[in-house]
C-alpha positions in Angstrom: -5.3 -0.8 -19.0 -1.7 -0.2 -19.7 0.0 1.4 -16.6 1.9 4.0 -19.0 -1.4 5.5 -20.2 -1.6 9.1 -19.1 -5.4 9.0 -18.7 -5.1 5.7 -16.7 -2.5 7.1 -14.4 -4.5 10.2 -13.6 -7.5 7.8 -12.8 -5.2 5.7 -10.6 -3.9 8.5 -8.6 -7.4 10.1 -8.3 -8.5 7.0 -6.3 -6.4 8.3 -3.3 -8.2 11.8 -3.5 -11.3 12.7 -1.5 -14.3 11.1 -3.0 -17.0 13.7 -4.5 -19.8 14.5 -2.4 -23.0 12.6 -3.1 -26.1 14.6 -4.2 -29.5 13.3 -4.4 -30.7 12.0 -7.6 -33.8 10.5 -9.2 -34.2 6.9 -9.2 -32.5 5.3 -12.4 -34.6 4.3 -15.1 -35.2 0.6 -15.5 -32.6 -1.1 -17.5 -34.7 -1.5 -20.6 -35.7 2.3 -20.5 -32.0 3.3 -20.0 -30.8 0.9 -22.8 -33.4 2.4 -25.3 -32.7 6.0 -24.5 -29.1 5.4 -25.0 -29.7 3.6 -28.3 -31.8 6.5 -29.4 -29.2 9.1 -28.7 -26.3 6.9 -30.0 -24.5 6.9 -26.6 -23.2 3.7 -25.1 -25.5 2.0 -22.5 -24.9 3.0 -19.0 -23.0 0.3 -17.2 -24.5 1.5 -14.0 -28.0 1.2 -15.0 -28.7 -2.2 -13.8 -26.6 -2.0 -10.6 -28.3 -1.8 -7.3 -28.6 1.2 -5.0 -30.6 1.7 -1.8 -34.1 1.4 -2.3 -33.8 -1.3 -5.0 -35.1 -4.7 -4.8 -32.3 -7.0 -3.7 -29.9 -4.3 -2.4 -30.6 -4.9 1.2 -30.5 -8.7 0.8 -27.2 -8.4 -1.3 -25.6 -6.4 1.8 -26.9 -9.0 4.3 -25.9 -12.1 2.5 -22.3 -10.6 2.1 -22.5 -9.8 5.7 -23.1 -13.4 6.5 -20.4 -14.6 4.2 -17.8 -12.2 5.9 -19.0 -13.6 9.4 -18.6 -17.2 8.3 -15.1 -16.5 6.8 -13.5 -14.8 9.7 -15.2 -17.1 12.2 -13.6 -20.0 10.4 -10.2 -18.5 9.2 -9.2 -17.5 12.8 -11.1 -20.2 14.7 -7.8 -21.3 16.5 -6.4 -17.9 17.5 -8.1 -17.6 20.7 -7.3 -21.1 21.6 -3.6 -21.0 21.1 -2.5 -21.2 24.9 -4.8 -24.1 25.3 -3.8 -25.9 22.0 0.1 -25.2 23.1 -0.7 -26.9 26.5 -2.8 -29.9 25.4 -0.4 -30.7 22.4 2.9 -29.8 23.9 3.5 -27.0 21.5 5.5 -23.7 21.8 3.7 -20.3 20.7 5.5 -20.2 17.4 4.5 -23.8 16.6 1.0 -23.4 17.5 0.7 -20.1 15.7 1.0 -22.1 12.6 -2.8 -23.4 13.0 -3.5 -19.6 12.1 -0.8 -18.9 9.8 -1.3 -22.2 7.8 -4.9 -21.2 7.0 -3.9 -17.7 5.8 -1.1 -19.0 3.8 -3.5 -21.5 2.1 -6.0 -18.7 1.5 -3.3 -16.4 0.1 -2.0 -19.2 -2.4 -5.5 -20.2 -3.5 -7.1 -16.7 -3.8 -5.8 -15.8 -7.4 -6.6 -19.1 -9.0 -10.2 -19.2 -7.4 -10.5 -15.6 -8.7 -9.8 -16.8 -12.1 -12.3 -19.6 -12.0 -14.9 -17.1 -10.6 -14.5 -15.0 -13.8 -15.6 -18.2 -15.6 -18.2 -19.6 -13.6 -19.5 -16.8 -11.5 -18.9 -15.0 -8.1 -22.0 -16.2 -6.7 -21.3 -19.8 -7.5 -17.8 -19.4 -6.2 -19.0 -18.0 -2.9 -21.4 -20.7 -2.5 -18.9 -23.6 -3.3 -16.1 -22.2 -1.0 -18.4 -21.5 1.8 -19.8 -25.1 1.7 -16.2 -26.7 1.5 -14.9 -24.6 4.3 -17.9 -25.4 6.6 -17.5 -29.1 5.8 -13.8 -29.1 6.8 -14.8 -27.2 10.0 -16.9 -30.1 11.2 -13.9 -32.4 10.6 -11.3 -30.2 12.2 -12.2 -30.9 15.9 -11.3 -34.4 15.5 -7.5 -33.9 14.2 -5.3 -36.2 16.1 -2.0 -34.2 16.3 -0.6 -30.7 15.8 0.5 -31.6 12.2 -2.7 -33.0 11.1 -4.6 -29.9 12.8 -2.2 -27.5 10.7 -2.7 -29.5 7.5 -6.6 -29.3 7.7 -6.4 -25.7 8.7 -4.2 -25.1 5.7 -7.0 -26.8 3.4 -9.7 -24.9 5.1 -7.9 -21.6 4.4 -7.6 -22.6 0.6 -11.4 -23.4 0.5 -12.2 -20.1 2.3 -10.1 -18.2 -0.6 -13.3 -18.3 -2.7 -15.0 -15.9 -0.5 -12.6 -12.9 -0.6 -11.5 -13.7 -4.2 -15.3 -13.3 -5.2 -17.1 -10.9 -2.7 -15.7 -7.5 -3.6 -15.9 -8.2 -7.2 -19.4 -9.4 -6.9 -20.4 -6.2 -5.0 -18.5 -4.2 -7.5 -20.4 -6.0 -10.3 -23.8 -5.5 -8.6 -23.7 -2.3 -6.5 -23.4 1.3 -7.9 -20.1 2.7 -7.5 -21.1 5.6 -5.2 -22.6 3.0 -2.7 -19.5 0.4 -3.1 -17.3 1.6 -0.2 -20.5 1.3 2.3 -21.3 -2.2 0.8 -17.7 -3.4 1.3 -17.6 -1.9 4.7 -20.5 -4.1 5.7 -18.8 -7.1 4.4 -15.8 -6.2 6.2 -18.0 -5.8 9.2 -19.1 -9.2 9.0 -15.6 -10.2 9.1 -15.3 -8.4 12.4 -18.5 -9.7 13.8 -17.3 -13.2 12.7 -14.0 -12.9 14.3 -15.4 -11.5 17.6 -18.2 -13.9 18.0 -15.9 -16.9 17.1 -13.4 -16.1 19.5 -15.7 -15.5 22.4 -17.7 -18.7 21.6 -14.6 -20.9 21.4 -13.1 -19.2 24.5 -16.1 -20.0 27.0 -16.6 -23.4 25.3 -13.1 -24.3 25.5 -12.9 -23.3 29.2 -15.8 -25.6 29.8 -15.3 -28.5 27.7 -11.8 -28.1 25.8 -10.5 -26.7 22.5 -11.9 -29.4 20.3 -15.6 -28.4 21.6 -14.5 -24.9 20.9 -13.8 -25.6 17.3 -16.9 -27.5 17.0 -18.9 -24.8 18.3 -17.5 -22.3 15.8 -18.2 -24.8 12.9 -22.0 -25.0 13.9 -22.2 -21.2 13.9 -20.6 -21.0 10.5 -23.1 -23.6 9.1 -25.9 -21.2 10.4 -24.2 -18.3 8.5 -23.9 -20.5 5.4 -27.8 -21.1 5.4 -28.6 -17.5 6.1 -26.3 -16.6 2.8 -28.0 -19.1 0.9 -31.5 -17.8 1.7 -30.6 -14.2 1.2 -28.0 -13.8 -1.7 -29.7 -12.4 -4.8 -28.9 -13.8 -8.2 -26.4 -12.1 -10.2 -27.5 -9.6 -12.9 -24.3 -8.2 -14.3 -22.0 -11.1 -14.6 -20.5 -12.0 -18.1 -18.6 -15.4 -18.0 -15.0 -15.1 -19.5 -13.2 -18.1 -21.0 -10.6 -19.7 -18.7 -7.2 -18.3 -20.2 -4.1 -18.7 -18.0 -2.2 -16.4 -20.4 -4.8 -13.7 -20.1 -5.0 -13.9 -16.5 -1.2 -13.6 -16.4 -1.3 -10.5 -18.5 -4.0 -9.0 -16.3 -2.1 -9.7 -13.3 1.1 -8.1 -14.9 -1.0 -5.0 -15.7 -2.1 -4.8 -12.0 1.2 -5.2 -10.7 2.6 -2.4 -13.0 -0.1 -0.3 -11.7 1.6 2.0 -9.1 -1.4 2.7 -7.1 -2.6 -0.8 -7.0 0.7 -1.8 -5.7 0.8 0.7 -3.0 -2.7 -0.4 -1.8 -1.6 -4.1 -1.7 1.4 -3.1 0.3 -0.5 -0.9 2.7 -3.3 -3.8 3.1 -0.5 -6.3 3.8 1.3 -4.1 6.4 -2.0 -3.3 8.2 -2.6 -7.0 8.4 0.8 -7.8 9.6 0.0 -5.7 12.6 -3.3 -7.3 13.1 -2.0 -10.8 12.8 0.8 -10.3 15.1 -1.4 -8.6 17.9 -4.3 -11.1 18.1 -2.0 -14.1 17.5 0.0 -13.4 20.6 -2.3 -11.4 22.9 -3.8 -14.6 24.3 -0.4 -15.7 25.6 0.3 -12.4 27.2 -3.3 -12.3 29.0 -3.1 -15.9 30.5 0.5 -15.0 32.0 1.2 -12.7 34.9 0.4 -10.1 35.9 -3.0 -10.6 34.2 -3.5 -14.3 34.7 -6.9 -14.4 32.8 -8.8 -17.7 32.2 -9.3 -19.1 28.7 -13.0 -17.7 28.8 -11.9 -14.0 29.8 -9.1 -14.1 27.1 -11.9 -14.9 24.2 -14.0 -12.2 25.6 -11.3 -9.8 24.8 -12.4 -10.2 21.3 -15.5 -8.4 21.9 -13.4 -5.3 21.1 -14.0 -6.6 17.4 -17.3 -4.6 17.8 -15.0 -1.5 17.3 -14.0 -2.8 14.1 -17.7 -3.4 12.9 -18.1 0.3 13.7 -15.2 1.4 12.0 -15.8 -0.6 8.8 -19.4 0.4 8.6 -18.4 4.2 9.0 -15.4 3.8 6.3 -17.6 5.6 3.7 -18.2 8.6 5.9 -14.6 9.0 6.9 -13.6 8.8 3.3 -15.9 11.5 2.4 -14.7 13.8 5.2 -11.2 13.1 5.0 -10.4 11.4 1.7 -8.7 8.2 1.3 -5.2 9.3 2.3 -6.5 11.2 5.3 -8.4 7.9 6.3 -5.3 5.9 6.0 -3.3 8.3 8.0 -5.9 8.2 10.6 -6.0 4.4 10.8 -2.1 4.2 11.1 -2.0 6.8 13.7 -4.8 5.3 15.7 -3.4 1.9 15.4 0.2 3.0 16.4 -1.2 4.8 19.6 -2.8 1.7 20.5 0.3 -0.4 20.3 2.3 2.0 22.4 -0.6 2.0 25.0 -0.8 -1.9 25.1 3.0 -1.8 26.6 1.5 -1.0 29.9 1.1 -3.7 32.5 -2.5 -2.4 33.3 -5.6 -4.3 32.0 -7.4 -1.1 31.4 -4.6 0.3 29.3 -4.2 -3.0 27.4 -7.8 -3.1 26.5 -8.0 0.6 25.3 -4.7 -0.2 23.3 -6.5 -3.2 21.6 -9.5 -1.0 21.0 -7.3 1.7 19.0 -5.5 -1.2 17.2 -8.7 -2.6 16.1 -10.5 0.7 15.0 -7.5 1.6 13.1 -7.0 -1.5 11.3 -10.6 -1.9 10.1 -10.7 1.7 9.0 -7.4 1.3 6.9 -8.3 -2.0 5.5 -11.9 -1.0 4.3 -10.6 2.2 2.5 -7.7 0.2 0.9 -9.8 -2.7 -0.1 -12.5 -0.4 -1.6 -9.9 1.6 -3.4 -8.8 -1.5 -5.2 -12.2 -2.3 -6.5 -12.8 1.2 -7.7 -9.1 1.5 -9.2 -9.4 -1.7 -11.4 -11.2 -1.1 -14.6 -10.6 -4.4 -15.7 -9.9 -7.9 -14.4 -11.5 -6.7 -11.0 -11.5 -10.4 -9.6 -7.7 -10.5 -10.1 -7.1 -7.0 -8.6 -9.2 -8.0 -5.5 -7.4 -11.4 -5.3 -4.0 -9.7 -5.5 -5.0 -7.5 -2.6 -6.3 -10.5 -0.6 -2.8 -12.3 -1.4 -0.9 -9.5 0.1 -3.5 -9.0 2.9 -3.2 -12.7 4.1 0.4 -13.2 3.6 0.5 -10.0 5.7 -1.4 -12.1 8.4 0.8 -15.1 8.1 4.0 -13.2 8.5 2.5 -11.2 11.3 1.3 -14.2 13.1 4.4 -16.3 12.8 6.9 -13.4 13.4 4.8 -11.9 16.1 4.5 -15.3 18.1 8.3 -15.8 17.5 9.1 -12.5 18.7 6.8 -12.9 21.8 8.5 -16.3 22.4 12.0 -14.8 22.5 11.6 -11.5 24.1 7.9 -10.8 25.2 5.4 -8.4 24.2 7.6 -5.4 23.8 9.3 -7.3 20.8 5.8 -7.9 19.1 5.2 -4.3 19.4 8.2 -3.2 18.0 7.7 -5.5 15.0 4.3 -4.1 14.5 5.3 -0.4 14.9 7.8 -1.0 12.2 5.1 -2.2 10.0 3.0 1.0 10.7 5.9 3.2 10.0 6.4 1.6 6.5 2.6 2.0 5.8 2.8 5.7 6.6 5.8 6.0 4.2 3.8 4.6 1.5 1.0 6.8 2.1 3.2 9.8 2.4 4.8 9.0 -1.0 1.3 8.6 -2.5 0.4 12.2 -1.0 3.5 13.9 -2.5 2.9 12.1 -6.0 -0.7 13.4 -6.1 0.7 17.0 -5.2 3.1 16.8 -7.9 0.7 15.7 -10.5 -1.8 18.4 -9.5 1.0 21.2 -9.8 1.8 19.7 -13.3 -2.0 19.8 -14.5 -2.3 23.3 -13.0 0.7 24.5 -15.0 
């Protein structure tokens, strides 16, 4: 879809407008009936006719399978994050050095996500999800035996590259198989799986590490992810709407180029990256702050702080309703404002204030991310896998940058420097959203004139 096309431009900017209200409708006819009716009337077949909606066989299985995939993805991707103070102590590493066990994984994901998205267009989203999860879990079973910090970072980087197949395929898989009016909710549940995985993995590793060391903590999260992989394999339905495309690097490059010339998609990529910069910086460094004075928490209690991820689960699962009430831009403003308030509150040397601040940061992040990622899937009318992959690249590069810079800021000037960095990112996200708002207003006035 050329970016200069007037109709395309209108469609793109409309993706930031409030979603139309849903109205009850009769259950769609079977694919065969729908195709016959369209053939008889001379109209093209309805592309939504074979997709899943609530009540259809396979809809619940699809949502639960992708929930399990999301759980495993975040549990593995950030498995060392809650353990960074212990890893620093055990391996003699500074906070910014140890943070690369997290940033290395997210960089590996960011680099691999686009090539794996291209492969998913040829071999199938479902197959890519299965292979990626299997390789990532296999590496997770090896990582606890890493002999040094360098080996740990290298293995984690490879694991991040393996994990890349999940975000590269998951949202495109849902977009292929779930009706568009239910897509934000389905993606929200996948993102909720991310938050549950992030929470449970960090809590588990925190308490296991306190009892038996960080290597045992990483082994525990590996076994948890293995169970999630088994659940995914048992639940995931077959793909019904996937059409293989030949591997064509030039065609992929052209599609990527069109996406990068699409103003709305670029804005969504920037917003996703900025939200994740905040999240990566906060959760990579918070453990160092909480084990130090005036808090002095144990490793197990630091891991338990991540129960706050339940807030992210709720925010992701309700993203569709927020979108209906406030519109996409309104929900983004709410997420930015909520996260920013949490950052300011976290500056207090009071445990209750810090916990409340983390609650607000988490809720704001997951609300904003759910809407931005869902908007990418709805906006891209072609090359959905590449569009989602570009979002994931920006998102995880934001995590890498946030984790590395957040840890460096903390090491040099403490928590206030980390907060200053993250508030800058939220200010930039607000500016991008405001630009989108003003552009939409100008466009509506031009149409009305």
